[in-house]
N, C-alpha and C positions, 0 to 999 in steps of 0.2 A: 269164611272170610268174604266180605263184599268187595266188589270191584269199584275202583275210584274213577268215576267218569270225568274226563277232561273236557270233551267237547261233543256236542251233538249237532246233527244236521236237521234242524226242525222243519225246513221246507221240503225235505225229501219225501216224507209220507203224504204231503199235500200235492206235490207235483208228479209223483210216480206211484204206480201200483206195484207193491213189493211182491215178488214171486218167490224168491228164496234168499236166505241170508247165509253168509260165511264168516268165520272168524279168521283173521289173517294177522300175522306179525308184520312189523314195519322195520325196514333197514334204516337206522338213523345214524347220523354222524356227529362227532364232536359234542357240543353242549346242547344239542337238541333235546336230549332226555331231561336235562336239568330245566330247560325251558318248559317242557311238557309237565314236569312235576309242579311247576308254579301255575299251571293252567293257562298258558299263553299259546293257544292254538285255535284255529278256526277252520271248519269244514265247509264254510259257505262257498258255493260255486265250484266245489271240487268234484272230481270224477276219476274213475279208474279206467285204464285202457290196457288191452292185451297187445304186447309187442313181442312177436315171436313166441317163445315159450316162457315169457315172464309177464307179470302184471305190474304196472306202475300206477302210482297215484299222482295226479296232477292238481295244481292250484290249492293244495292244503297249505295254509299259512301257519308257520311256526315262528313266532317272534324270536329274534336273536336274544340270547341269554344276556341279561343286564351286566353280569360280572364276568362275561366271557372275554376272550382276547381277540386279536385281529383275525384269528382263524375261524371265526363264526361263519357258517355256511349261508347260502342264499335262502331267504325265508320261503320262497315259492318253488324251490327246486323239486323235480320229480323224485318220488321216493318209491323204492321197490317194495312190493308186498310179498310176504313170504307165505306161500300156499303149497300144498302137496301137488305133485305132478299130475295126479289123477284129477284133482279139483280144477287145475288149470286147463286140462284137456276138455273136461266137461263144460267148463265156462266158455271155452273157445267154440265148441260146437253149438251151444245155446245162443251165444252172442251173434254168430253169423247166420244161423238158421231162422231165428225168431225176431230179429231186429230189436234186441234188448240192449240195455246199457248197465254198466256197473257204477253204483253210487255208494259213497261211504255214508253210514248212518250214525255211528258212534265211535269215538276214540276214548279208550280207557286203559287203566293199568290192571292187569290180572296177575296176582302173585309177583308184583314188582316188574312185570314185563309189559311194554306198550303193545296193545292190541287194537285192531280196527275191525268193526263190524261192517262188512261190505254186503250190499244187496244187489241181486239180479233184479232189474226192474224194467217196467214198460211205462213210457210217458202217458200221463192222463190227458184227455181232451178237456176243453173248457167246460163242456156240459157235465163231465164227471166231477170236476172241481166244484161246480155249483151245487151238485147233488150232495157232495160231502159236507159243504157248508150248511145246506138245508138240514141234513141229518144231525149235525152237531147242534144246530140251533134248536131243533125239536127235542133232543135229549136234554139240553139245558133248560128248556121250558118245562119239561116233565119233572125234572129235579126240583125246580122252583115251586111248582104246584104241589108236589109231595111234601116239600119242606114247610109250606104254609099250613098244611092240615094239622 
């Protein structure tokens, strides 16, 4: 069974060097699941932070459900990520020691449950980004030249 992707963070792989990825559940409230099923979510500018022994996701926008009632929750509220205690401890050690950050890469449904792919990442410098663009352009040129033959 394939996973249904709801939203991806396309800028993440451009702005950050991905070191390690984790799959985490998300604690959702009210009609947020129905809104996710209609694909109304955005991971742009979102990030995760370790608060004590818990991990929270900030700035993920989940649009209010169209047919919901007055009890719809704030679209930008912090959402708790559900990880194992050992994963949280390991993340905490790596985040503090190596000056890394947690960024969401992909939001999807796996067997009917909303999951988030979170990455431990280090920010790229401007010259790294230029190098990535140069590599992408050269691969594109190579494909074009092979296609013409």
